[in-house]
Structure formats: C-alpha cells, structure tokens
C-alpha positions in Angstrom: 112.9 7.6 162.1 116.4 7.6 160.9 118.9 9.5 158.8 120.3 6.2 155.8 123.9 4.1 156.7 126.1 6.3 155.1 128.9 4.5 156.0 130.8 8.3 156.2 131.6 10.3 159.4 132.7 8.7 162.3 130.3 6.5 164.6 132.2 5.3 167.9 132.2 2.0 169.0 130.2 2.4 172.1 131.6 1.3 175.7 129.4 -0.9 177.6 128.8 0.2 180.9 128.2 -1.5 183.8 127.5 -0.8 187.4 129.9 -2.2 190.3 127.8 -5.6 190.6 128.2 -6.4 186.7 124.4 -5.3 185.4 124.5 -2.7 182.2 124.3 0.2 183.3 122.0 1.9 181.0 121.7 5.8 182.1 125.3 6.2 182.2 125.7 4.2 178.4 122.7 6.7 177.7 124.3 9.9 179.0 127.6 9.1 176.5 125.2 8.0 173.7 124.3 12.1 174.4 127.9 13.3 174.7 128.4 11.4 171.0 125.2 13.0 169.7 126.5 17.0 170.4 129.4 16.3 169.4 128.2 15.5 166.3 129.4 11.8 165.5 126.9 10.3 162.0 126.4 7.4 163.3 126.5 4.7 166.7 127.3 1.1 167.0 127.0 -1.2 169.9 128.2 -4.4 171.0 131.2 -3.7 169.1 134.5 -5.0 170.6 135.4 -1.9 173.0 131.6 -2.5 174.0 133.0 -6.1 175.1 130.4 -7.8 172.4 132.8 -11.6 174.0 131.1 -11.8 177.1 127.5 -10.2 176.6 124.1 -11.7 176.3 121.7 -11.7 173.7 119.2 -10.0 175.5 121.9 -7.6 176.8 122.5 -6.0 173.3 119.0 -6.2 172.3 118.6 -3.8 175.5 121.5 -1.6 174.6 119.7 -1.6 170.5 116.4 -0.3 172.3 118.3 2.3 174.6 120.1 3.4 171.7 117.8 3.9 169.5 115.2 6.0 172.5 118.0 8.1 173.5 118.7 8.6 169.9 115.5 9.1 168.7 114.9 11.5 171.7 117.3 14.4 170.4 115.5 15.7 166.3 112.5 13.6 165.7 113.0 11.7 162.6 116.9 12.4 162.4 117.8 10.3 164.1 121.7 8.6 163.4 121.6 5.6 162.4 122.3 2.8 165.2 124.8 -0.5 164.0 124.4 -3.6 165.6 127.2 -5.3 166.3 128.2 -9.4 165.5 130.4 -11.6 166.6 128.5 -14.8 166.8 130.9 -18.6 166.5 128.4 -20.0 164.4 127.2 -19.4 162.1 123.4 -19.8 163.2 123.5 -17.7 165.5 125.2 -15.0 163.7 122.0 -15.5 161.5 119.8 -15.5 164.6 121.3 -12.2 166.0 121.1 -10.7 162.3 117.3 -10.9 162.2 117.2 -10.6 165.8 118.8 -7.0 165.5 116.4 -6.2 162.5 113.2 -7.0 164.3 114.2 -4.8 166.9 114.8 -1.7 164.9 118.6 -1.8 164.4 120.0 0.2 161.0 122.8 -1.9 160.2 124.8 -4.8 161.0 128.7 -4.4 161.6 129.5 -7.9 160.7 132.9 -10.2 162.2 134.4 -13.5 160.9 134.1 -16.2 162.6 134.8 -15.8 166.0 137.4 -19.1 168.0 137.2 -20.8 164.7 140.4 -19.3 161.8 138.2 -20.0 159.2 139.1 -20.3 155.2 138.8 -18.1 153.0 135.6 -20.2 151.5 134.5 -21.0 154.9 134.2 -17.2 155.6 133.2 -16.0 152.7 130.2 -18.2 153.5 130.1 -16.8 156.8 129.2 -13.2 155.7 126.8 -14.8 152.5 124.4 -16.7 154.9 124.7 -13.7 157.3 123.8 -11.1 154.2 121.3 -13.1 153.1 119.2 -13.6 156.1 118.6 -9.9 156.0 117.9 -6.4 154.1 120.3 -4.7 156.5 123.3 -2.1 155.5 126.5 -4.5 156.6 130.3 -3.2 157.3 132.2 -6.7 157.0 134.9 -5.8 160.1 138.4 -6.9 158.5 141.5 -7.0 161.4 143.6 -9.7 160.9 145.8 -9.1 163.5 143.1 -10.3 166.4 140.5 -11.7 164.6 144.0 -14.3 162.7 141.5 -13.9 159.7 142.3 -11.9 156.9 139.4 -10.0 154.0 141.1 -9.8 150.8 140.0 -7.6 148.1 139.4 -11.6 146.5 136.9 -12.3 149.3 135.2 -9.5 148.4 135.1 -9.4 144.8 132.8 -13.2 145.9 131.1 -11.0 147.9 130.1 -8.0 145.4 127.2 -9.6 144.9 125.2 -8.9 148.2 124.2 -5.3 147.8 123.6 -5.1 151.5 127.6 -6.0 151.8 128.2 -2.3 151.7 131.5 -0.9 153.7 134.1 -2.6 155.6 135.7 -1.4 158.6 140.0 -0.9 157.6 141.9 -2.6 160.9 144.4 -4.4 158.8 146.7 -1.8 159.8 147.8 -2.2 155.8 146.7 1.7 154.8 147.6 0.6 150.9 144.7 -2.0 151.1 142.6 1.4 150.9 143.7 2.0 147.5 143.6 -1.9 147.0 139.9 -1.9 147.4 139.5 1.5 145.7 140.9 0.4 142.5 139.4 -3.2 142.3 135.9 -1.3 143.4 135.9 1.8 142.9 133.6 3.2 145.7 131.6 -0.1 145.4 132.0 -0.9 149.2 132.4 2.1 151.4 135.7 2.2 153.7 136.1 3.2 157.4 139.4 3.6 159.1 139.7 1.4 162.2 142.7 2.2 164.0 143.0 5.1 165.9 146.7 5.2 165.6 146.4 5.7 162.5 142.9 8.0 161.6 144.3 11.1 159.6 146.7 8.5 157.4 143.6 6.4 156.3 141.5 9.6 155.9 144.1 11.0 153.7 144.2 8.0 151.9 140.5 8.2 150.8 139.3 6.5 153.8 135.1 7.7 153.6 134.8 7.4 157.4 135.9 6.5 160.7 135.0 3.0 163.2 136.4 5.1 166.7 137.5 4.3 170.1 138.9 7.1 172.3 135.6 9.5 170.6 134.3 7.2 173.7 135.9 9.5 176.2 136.9 12.7 173.0 133.3 13.4 171.0 134.3 16.3 170.2 138.3 16.7 169.2 137.3 13.5 167.3 134.7 14.7 164.9 136.6 18.2 164.9 139.6 15.8 163.6 137.1 13.8 161.0 136.2 17.8 159.7 139.5 19.3 159.9 140.9 16.7 157.4 138.0 16.3 155.0 138.0 20.5 154.7 141.2 19.7 153.8 142.5 22.0 156.6 145.7 19.8 157.1 147.9 21.4 159.4 145.3 21.9 161.8 144.7 18.5 161.6 147.9 17.4 162.4 148.3 19.5 165.3 145.2 17.8 166.6 146.7 14.4 165.8 149.4 14.9 167.6 147.9 16.4 170.5 145.5 12.9 170.7 148.2 10.3 169.9 148.9 9.6 173.1 145.3 8.5 173.8 145.2 7.0 170.1 148.0 4.9 171.4 145.9 3.4 174.5 143.4 1.3 171.6 146.0 -0.8 170.0 147.1 -2.4 173.0 144.9 -6.2 174.5 143.4 -3.9 177.2 141.8 -1.5 175.1 138.5 -1.8 176.7 139.9 -0.8 180.2 142.6 2.1 178.9 138.9 3.9 176.7 137.2 2.7 179.9 139.6 4.9 182.1 139.8 8.3 179.8 136.1 8.3 179.3 136.0 7.8 183.4 139.0 10.8 183.0 136.2 13.1 180.9 132.6 12.3 183.2 131.5 10.2 180.6 132.4 6.5 181.6 132.9 4.5 184.6 135.9 1.8 185.3 133.4 -0.9 185.9 134.6 -4.1 183.3 132.9 -7.5 182.9 134.9 -10.3 184.2 137.2 -11.8 183.1 138.3 -7.9 182.6 139.3 -6.1 185.8 139.4 -2.9 186.5 143.8 -1.5 185.9 145.3 -1.3 189.4 148.4 0.1 190.6 151.6 0.9 188.9 150.0 0.1 185.3 146.7 1.9 186.4 149.0 4.7 187.4 150.4 5.0 184.5 147.4 5.4 181.8 146.3 7.2 184.1 149.3 10.4 184.1 148.5 10.1 180.5 145.3 10.5 180.1 145.7 13.5 182.8 148.6 14.5 180.5 147.0 14.5 177.0 143.3 16.7 179.4 145.9 19.3 180.4 146.6 20.1 177.2 143.8 19.6 175.6 143.1 21.4 172.5 140.1 24.9 172.9 
C-alpha cells in the first residue's frame, strides 16, 4: 500500500537506464530508485521526458512501473511512496488506453502531457485532458511546458478542467514565474503546483510552489531534497548557498540534450549509465569533455 499522492515535496522524473544492447536495465533502475528513497524523495515519476518517453514501448513502460512499485514497496511495508506514470501519447484513444493500463498495473497517479506532435488548440487540448481524466480514477498532474511542447495550458483552460476532481496538480514548466501566482489567484489551493524547471527551483518554491518535479535529482538526490527542505523551513541563506553550487548542474536540465547530460551526471555519481536509446546517441569528443568537466568541477566542491 502506498502513501497518498499529495503533489508535494520532491518527485524525481526518473531516467530510464538501458544496457549496451538497448534493453531496459532494470537493476540499475532499481539502484537509482534506492538512492532516491534513501534521500527522502516524496514520489517517483516514470517514463517522462527525461525517461525517454518518446522511445519507450507500452510494455516497457509497464515493466518500469512494476519495477518501481516493487522496489519502493520493499523498503518500508505499507509506506511506499507513490509511483506516477507519465502519459505522452499522440492519439486520445492511446492516452486513454495507457491511463487504464497504468491504473490496472498499480500506478498511484498520472502525469499527463498535451497531445504530442500535433499543436492542438485550447478546445482540443482541454478535450484531450478530459478524456483521460474520465477514463481513470487516478489523480492527474498536467504537464504545462509550452517551451518544449508548444502548447500552453492557460488559466482559462484550467478553469474548464476544475470539474474533474482527479485533475489535481500542474507541473509548472512555463518558465514564467508569475504563472504560479496567477494560478493561486484564480484557484487558491484547488491545484497543487510543482516546479518543473531545475534552474528555477529556488524561485518556484519561494513563489509558493508545493514541490518539485526535478531532473538533476537523478544524479544528486540528497542535495535536491536538502534544497527543498531548506526553502520550506525558511532557511534562505543556506538554501541560496546550496542553490548557487547547484546552478551549473541545473543548467544541464534546460538543453535539448538534457537526457544525455543528466545521464552523464548520474554515471559520475554511480547511480546511472550513459546508454541512451537511438536516435539519441551518447556524448563524444569535446561536448562530452565539456559536460564532464562541469560535473567533476561541482563534485570537487560538493557540499558536505
């Protein structure tokens, strides 16, 4: 049995480890999850952008879900952190099918992207979200990332979604910090707000975000949870110092090759590998040397 999905705290957007021959590396996946749980994260998200969702098959997503559920359940009986499955399908019926599969397989919640590839207008996007919400009882977090996915879920669109009680939260990745206040002004605490951009971690929490869907947590879980705890405790001086150390690493999260960059960081900290699924390719040459130097430089000054 899991703890309820509260959409508060630190939820890692987990990497999907692969073997050298392009199979799921479930042993390494479990190792990373153990590191996250040791650090005190509050939930797990599988199959997101960092999890290479666009290249995973539905059976593979269910394998990852099963491994995450079993790994988390083996820690403390009846105290498993919630496991959230990402839905990033192109067609509404496929998204609905994935949501139902995830619920049947034991997922505790869903992260829901807007329609992929097709730039749906507001009416189409709202109908897409509604169709998934009506197909499942699971709590849902909308992923609002117009920078990468070219669709903005506006305050007006969230107003249309309020009748769906299981649409409970938003991953706020608009890069517009004022949007946190717009959502609070419009809805109070109706929707939980999860900061979704690593380079805006401190600012998002200070503006009132309830938690984080984090990326560099995949390599640095202890530091990420510590930063969250410091801000929530009001210890801003120490939080700013830790945030300053973290920033060169956080900037790896806002590059088109964030998957390769963060996988390299997780390799450096011993809880990941560099293997990615084509068409992505591992870093080579000057680019790898440059990113490796950034990671090693921060490791050399890693806070105690």
